[in-house]
Structures are given as C-alpha cells and as structure tokens.
N, C-alpha and C positions, 0 to 999 in steps of 0.2 A: 261797574265793569267797563272795560274798554271795548269799543266796537270798531269795525272797519268800514262803516258807512261814511262816505265822504260828504262834506258840506256842499250845498248848492245843487245837488242832483237827487233824482229819485232812481232807484234801481229795481230791476225785476229779477226774480229767481230764474235761473237757466231753464229755458223751455216754457216759461210762464209769462210771456210778454202780452200786453193788452192788444186788442184788435185782431187776434188770431182766432182760430176755431178750437181753442183750448182754454182751460182755466188760466186766469192771469193773477199774479201776486206781485204787487209793487210796494216798496218800502222806502221811507225817507225819514229824516229827523223832523221833529215838530219845531221848526224854526221858520222865521219870516222868509218868504220866497220858496219854501219847501212845503211840508205837510201841516204846518201850524193851522191853516184854515179847516183842516179836518175836525178840529176840536169843536167847531160850530156846525158840523154837518147834521142834517136832519133827513129823515125818510122823504124821498121824492126829489132831493137835489140831483143835479146832473154833473157828471165828471166827463170832461171833453179831452180826448186824446188826439184830436185832429182827424184821424182816419175813422174814428168811431166814438160813440158816447155810451155811457152807462148811467142808469138811474140807481140811486142809493136805496136799498131795500132793507138793510139791517145795520145796526151799530152794536159793537160788542167790546166791552172792556175785559181784558184777560191778562194772563202772564205771557211772557215771550215763549216759555216752554209749551204752554197750552196752545198758543198761536201756531207754533210749528207743527203740532199734532193735527191741526185743522187744515193743513195745506193740501191734502189730497181729497178729492171728491167734494170740495166746497163750492161756494158761489162762483159764477163766471168771472167776477172781479173781486179781489180783496186788496184794499189799501191799508197798510200797516204803518203806524207811527207810535212814538213814545208818548207816555202821559206825564213824564217828568224827567229830571236830569240823570236818573240812574235806574237800573232794572227793577228796583223795589216798587216803583210807581206803576209798573205794568205797561201794557200797550193798548192802543185803540185799533180795532179792526172796523173798517167801513166797507161793507159788501154791496155789490151792485149787479144788476142785470143789464145786458146790452139792449139798447133802444135805438130806434131810427135817428139819424142825424137831424139837426135842425131845432132841437130843444134849447131852452135857455141853459146857461152854464153856471154852475156853482164853483167849480175848480177847473181851470184850464191847464192841462198837463202837456199840451202840444210843445214839443221841443225840449222838455225837461228830463225825459228818461234817457238813461245811458244803457 
C-alpha cells in the first residue's frame, strides 16, 4: 500500500508530540537516518528528543490496524516503524517512559521531527 510518510523525517500524530505533558506517538520509515535503528532497540535504551528523554520499556510487533487501536491510553511515548517494505510485514512499536535528562542515548531524535 501507498503511504504519505515522507522520507528523511519523523512525524507525530496531531496533539501527540514528545516532551509534552501528554502521550506522544511518533512514526517514520525504517530507513537509514530515520527509524531503522529501532529494529535493534532493547529494553533500557534511551531515546533523546533534546528537550527530554525516554527509556524504552516495551517492544511490540503488530499490524498497522492494531497499532492504531492502541493510540489512546498507551505508553507516554510510542515510536512506530515498519518491519518491511509493505503493510503485510507489520509494524514495530517501541514504547517508553520519560526519564530525567543526562542518560546515555540509543536514538537521537533532536531536530528530526516535523
């Protein structure tokens, strides 16, 4: 299927930006310079958005339809990327909790989000 996610950026759902006092949901393609590093994420990794950091607490493989159903009431941060070149491969959800700044960084998202 065709999607509208541009190359080279990560996007967040309206009203779901990271580093706010609400749930954040960010998505991007699994390509170099984007969310491909999420394929190697493990529990305890840190995602840095510049203004805040999150610790990875859960990893989940699912379908895009099931991922959409999980959007409300979920983890403080969810990063979503594809597991292959078309929707039949499913998606990877990396979920995190906000932590104090100053931890090591697994994925640096500062300046990547539109």
